[in-house]
C-alpha positions as CSV (number, residue, x, y, z in Angstrom):
1,M,51.1,113.3,-9.2
2,D,47.5,112.6,-8.2
3,N,45.4,114.2,-10.9
4,K,44.5,112.4,-14.2
5,I,45.7,114.0,-17.5
6,D,43.0,114.0,-20.1
7,L,43.9,116.3,-23.0
8,T,41.3,117.9,-25.2
9,L,41.4,118.0,-29.0
10,Q,42.2,121.7,-28.8
11,E,45.1,121.1,-26.5
12,L,46.4,118.3,-28.8
13,Q,46.1,120.6,-31.8
14,K,48.2,123.2,-30.0
15,I,50.9,120.6,-29.4
16,G,50.5,119.5,-33.1
17,E,51.0,123.1,-34.3
18,F,54.1,123.5,-32.2
19,M,55.6,120.2,-33.4
20,H,54.9,121.0,-37.0
21,K,56.9,124.2,-36.7
22,A,59.7,122.4,-34.9
23,T,59.9,119.2,-37.0
24,G,57.9,119.7,-40.2
25,N,55.7,116.7,-39.4
26,T,52.1,117.4,-40.3
27,L,49.9,116.1,-37.5
28,E,46.2,115.8,-38.4
29,D,43.5,115.4,-35.7
30,Q,43.2,111.7,-36.3
31,K,46.9,111.1,-35.7
32,L,46.9,113.3,-32.6
33,L,44.0,111.4,-31.1
34,R,45.8,108.1,-31.9
35,F,48.9,109.2,-30.0
36,K,46.9,110.9,-27.2
37,R,47.9,108.3,-24.6
38,K,51.6,108.5,-25.5
39,I,51.5,112.3,-25.2
40,E,49.8,112.1,-21.8
41,D,52.4,109.6,-20.6
42,I,55.0,112.4,-21.1
43,F,53.1,114.5,-18.5
44,Y,53.4,111.7,-16.0
45,K,57.0,111.1,-16.8
46,H,57.9,114.7,-16.1
47,N,55.4,115.2,-13.2
48,I,53.6,118.0,-15.1
49,E,50.1,118.5,-13.7
50,N,48.3,120.4,-16.5
51,F,48.5,121.5,-20.1
52,N,49.4,125.1,-19.5
53,S,52.5,124.1,-17.5
54,F,53.5,121.6,-20.2
55,Y,53.0,124.0,-23.1
56,H,54.9,126.8,-21.2
57,Q,57.9,124.5,-20.7
58,L,57.8,123.3,-24.3
59,R,57.3,126.6,-26.1
60,F,58.7,129.3,-23.9
61,M,61.3,127.5,-21.7
62,K,62.3,125.5,-24.8
63,S,62.6,122.2,-22.9
64,Q,64.8,120.0,-25.1
65,E,63.9,116.9,-23.0
66,L,60.1,117.5,-23.6
67,L,60.8,118.1,-27.3
68,E,62.8,114.9,-27.7
69,D,60.1,112.8,-25.8
70,L,57.3,114.3,-28.0
71,T,59.4,113.6,-31.2
72,T,59.8,110.0,-30.2
73,A,56.1,109.6,-29.3
74,L,54.9,111.2,-32.6
75,T,57.4,109.7,-35.0
76,I,56.7,106.4,-36.8
77,N,60.0,104.6,-37.3
78,E,59.1,101.7,-39.6
79,T,62.3,100.4,-41.1
80,Y,64.3,97.2,-41.7
81,F,67.5,96.0,-43.5
82,W,67.5,95.7,-47.3
83,R,64.3,97.7,-47.7
84,E,63.9,98.6,-51.4
85,F,67.2,96.8,-52.1
86,Q,67.0,97.7,-55.8
87,Q,68.2,101.2,-54.9
88,F,71.3,99.7,-53.2
89,E,72.1,97.8,-56.4
90,I,71.8,101.0,-58.4
91,L,74.0,102.8,-55.9
92,T,76.8,100.2,-56.0
93,Q,76.6,99.0,-59.6
94,K,75.7,102.2,-61.5
95,I,76.3,105.4,-59.4
96,L,79.4,104.8,-57.3
97,P,81.6,103.3,-60.1
98,T,81.3,106.7,-61.9
99,Y,83.3,108.3,-59.1
100,I,86.3,105.9,-59.5
101,K,89.4,107.7,-60.8
102,P,92.5,105.8,-62.2
103,T,95.1,108.0,-60.5
104,Q,93.6,109.1,-57.2
105,L,91.3,107.9,-54.4
106,A,88.1,110.0,-54.8
107,T,85.9,110.8,-51.8
108,V,82.2,110.2,-52.0
109,R,79.9,111.6,-49.3
110,I,76.5,110.0,-48.7
111,L,73.7,111.4,-46.4
112,V,70.9,109.3,-45.0
113,A,68.0,111.6,-43.8
114,P,66.3,110.4,-41.8
115,C,68.4,107.4,-40.6
116,S,65.9,106.2,-38.0
117,S,67.5,103.3,-36.0
118,G,70.3,102.7,-38.6
119,E,69.0,99.9,-40.7
120,E,69.2,101.9,-43.9
121,L,72.7,103.3,-43.4
122,Y,74.1,99.9,-42.4
123,S,72.4,98.4,-45.4
124,I,74.2,100.9,-47.6
125,M,77.5,99.9,-46.0
126,L,76.8,96.2,-46.5
127,S,75.9,96.7,-50.1
128,I,79.1,98.6,-50.7
129,L,81.2,95.9,-49.1
130,E,79.4,93.3,-51.3
131,Q,80.4,95.1,-54.5
132,Q,83.9,94.0,-55.3
133,G,86.5,96.9,-55.7
134,L,84.4,99.8,-54.4
135,I,85.9,100.0,-50.9
136,E,89.4,99.8,-52.3
137,K,88.9,102.4,-55.0
138,L,86.8,105.0,-53.2
139,N,86.9,106.8,-49.9
140,I,83.2,106.7,-48.9
141,E,81.8,108.7,-46.0
142,I,78.3,108.0,-44.8
143,I,76.4,110.2,-42.4
144,G,72.9,109.5,-40.9
145,I,70.8,112.2,-39.4
146,D,67.5,112.0,-37.5
147,I,65.5,114.3,-35.3
148,D,64.7,111.6,-32.8
149,A,67.5,111.2,-30.2
150,T,66.2,107.8,-29.2
151,M,66.6,106.5,-32.8
152,I,70.2,107.9,-33.0
153,A,71.1,106.1,-29.7
154,K,69.7,102.8,-31.1
155,A,71.6,103.3,-34.4
156,K,74.9,103.8,-32.6
157,K,74.2,100.7,-30.5
158,G,73.7,98.6,-33.6
159,L,71.5,96.0,-31.9
160,F,68.5,94.7,-34.0
161,G,65.6,92.4,-33.6
162,E,64.9,89.4,-35.8
163,R,62.2,91.3,-37.8
164,S,64.7,94.0,-38.7
165,V,67.2,91.6,-40.2
166,S,64.7,89.1,-41.7
167,K,65.2,90.4,-45.3
168,L,69.0,90.3,-45.2
169,P,70.8,87.6,-47.3
170,K,71.9,84.9,-44.9
171,H,75.6,85.2,-45.7
172,L,75.6,88.9,-44.7
173,L,73.8,88.1,-41.4
174,Q,76.4,85.4,-40.7
175,T,79.4,87.5,-41.7
176,Y,78.6,90.9,-40.1
177,F,76.4,90.2,-37.1
178,V,76.7,88.3,-33.8
179,K,73.6,86.8,-32.5
180,S,72.7,87.5,-28.8
181,G,69.4,85.9,-27.7
182,N,66.7,87.2,-30.1
183,F,68.9,90.1,-31.2
184,Y,71.7,90.6,-33.7
185,K,74.6,93.0,-33.1
186,I,76.3,94.5,-36.1
187,D,80.1,94.3,-36.4
188,Q,82.1,96.8,-34.4
189,T,84.1,97.9,-37.4
190,L,80.9,98.9,-39.2
191,R,79.6,100.7,-36.1
192,S,82.7,102.7,-35.7
193,S,82.7,103.7,-39.3
194,A,79.1,105.0,-39.2
195,N,78.4,108.6,-38.4
196,F,75.1,109.4,-36.7
197,M,73.9,112.9,-35.7
198,Q,70.7,114.2,-34.1
199,L,69.7,116.9,-36.5
200,N,66.5,118.4,-37.9
201,I,66.4,118.7,-41.7
202,F,64.8,122.1,-41.3
203,E,67.5,123.7,-39.3
204,D,68.7,126.9,-40.9
205,N,72.4,126.2,-40.5
206,I,72.2,122.6,-41.7
207,L,74.6,123.2,-44.7
208,T,77.2,124.7,-42.3
209,K,76.9,121.6,-40.0
210,L,77.0,119.0,-42.7
211,G,78.7,120.3,-45.8
212,T,77.6,119.0,-49.2
213,F,77.1,115.5,-50.5
214,D,77.3,113.5,-53.7
215,I,74.3,111.3,-52.8
216,I,71.3,111.6,-50.5
217,F,68.9,108.9,-49.4
218,S,65.6,110.2,-48.0
219,R,63.0,107.5,-48.0
220,N,59.5,107.6,-46.6
221,M,59.9,110.9,-44.7
222,L,58.2,113.3,-47.1
223,I,54.9,111.4,-46.9
224,Y,54.4,113.0,-43.4
225,F,54.8,116.6,-44.7
226,N,52.4,119.0,-46.3
227,E,53.1,120.5,-49.7
228,K,54.9,123.5,-48.4
229,D,57.2,121.5,-46.2
230,K,57.9,119.0,-49.0
231,Q,59.0,121.9,-51.2
232,H,61.2,123.1,-48.4
233,S,62.7,119.7,-48.1
234,F,63.5,119.5,-51.9
235,E,65.1,122.9,-51.7
236,T,67.2,121.7,-48.7
237,F,68.3,118.6,-50.5
238,Y,69.2,120.7,-53.6
239,S,71.4,122.9,-51.5
240,L,73.1,119.9,-49.8
241,L,73.8,118.1,-53.0
242,K,76.9,118.8,-55.1
243,P,76.4,119.5,-58.9
244,Q,74.8,116.5,-60.6
245,G,74.3,114.8,-57.2
246,V,71.9,111.9,-56.8
247,L,68.7,111.8,-54.7
248,F,67.1,108.5,-53.7
249,L,63.5,108.8,-52.5
250,G,61.0,106.3,-51.2
251,H,58.2,105.1,-53.4
252,A,55.7,107.3,-51.7
253,D,57.8,110.4,-51.6
254,T,58.0,111.3,-55.3
255,N,54.6,113.1,-55.7
256,N,55.0,116.7,-56.7
257,I,58.8,116.6,-56.8
258,D,60.1,120.0,-58.0
259,K,61.1,119.3,-61.7
260,K,63.1,122.5,-61.8
261,L,65.4,121.1,-59.2
262,F,65.6,117.3,-60.0
263,T,65.2,115.1,-63.0
264,P,64.5,111.3,-62.9
265,L,67.4,109.0,-63.7
266,H,66.8,106.3,-66.3
267,Y,67.5,103.6,-63.7
268,G,64.1,104.0,-62.2
269,F,63.3,103.1,-58.6
270,H,62.8,106.7,-57.6
271,T,66.3,108.0,-58.3
272,F,66.8,111.6,-59.3
273,K,69.7,113.8,-60.4
274,K,70.2,117.4,-59.4
275,L,69.7,119.9,-62.2
276,P,71.8,123.0,-62.9
277,K,70.4,126.2,-61.4
278,Y,67.6,127.6,-63.4
């Protein structure tokens, strides 16, 4: 491919509009210009010579490969182990013990959306293992979903850099990870117990694919959405949660939460309970 790709702002905006409809991510002009080089690199990767051909393949031919490459290029996956660890303490010390039954093994389903490269889901697993008695008294199923196929592949691999694990307590790092050069690989047992799926939170049949959950973690995703898509997300979480289910949000995600759907829990740290239908 000989010609140079130099996308105009108008062309970037068309890509941004398409991606907003596909993923819910609001892409303002400044962000599109910041990622311009990454988007143009996708043209070279697929040997696409002009914008019209690219857009035709993306929108009308519904190229899944192009969509996945764009999603990876335009998604900021900033995460690490033990992030906002106070929520894990609330989960293991306050929330999960309420599901324990004296005569039977109760099942608790937890959804992590988005799961990015797996640090948050594995942190939940580690915090549950640390809390004595939980793993013996509850059947806990944890599912992580993310729109980015690259992140799902990384999560399944379970290999993390030093920065990702820098906040982990040392005894957890020594017990559940094997060091390989500058990387740490999480224990095979934990990897095989984790369920990761590439899925868009805005898919119409998401309830059919996933079922319902007792607890949802969705941290630092909603900050990228406009108000309409935030509301759509809250409604989706509401439908995915069982009655009185618990929603954990990131510190920047709680603005304009629908108070008809969720009420804050007294534990603080951005924890909410599903309300009965109004």
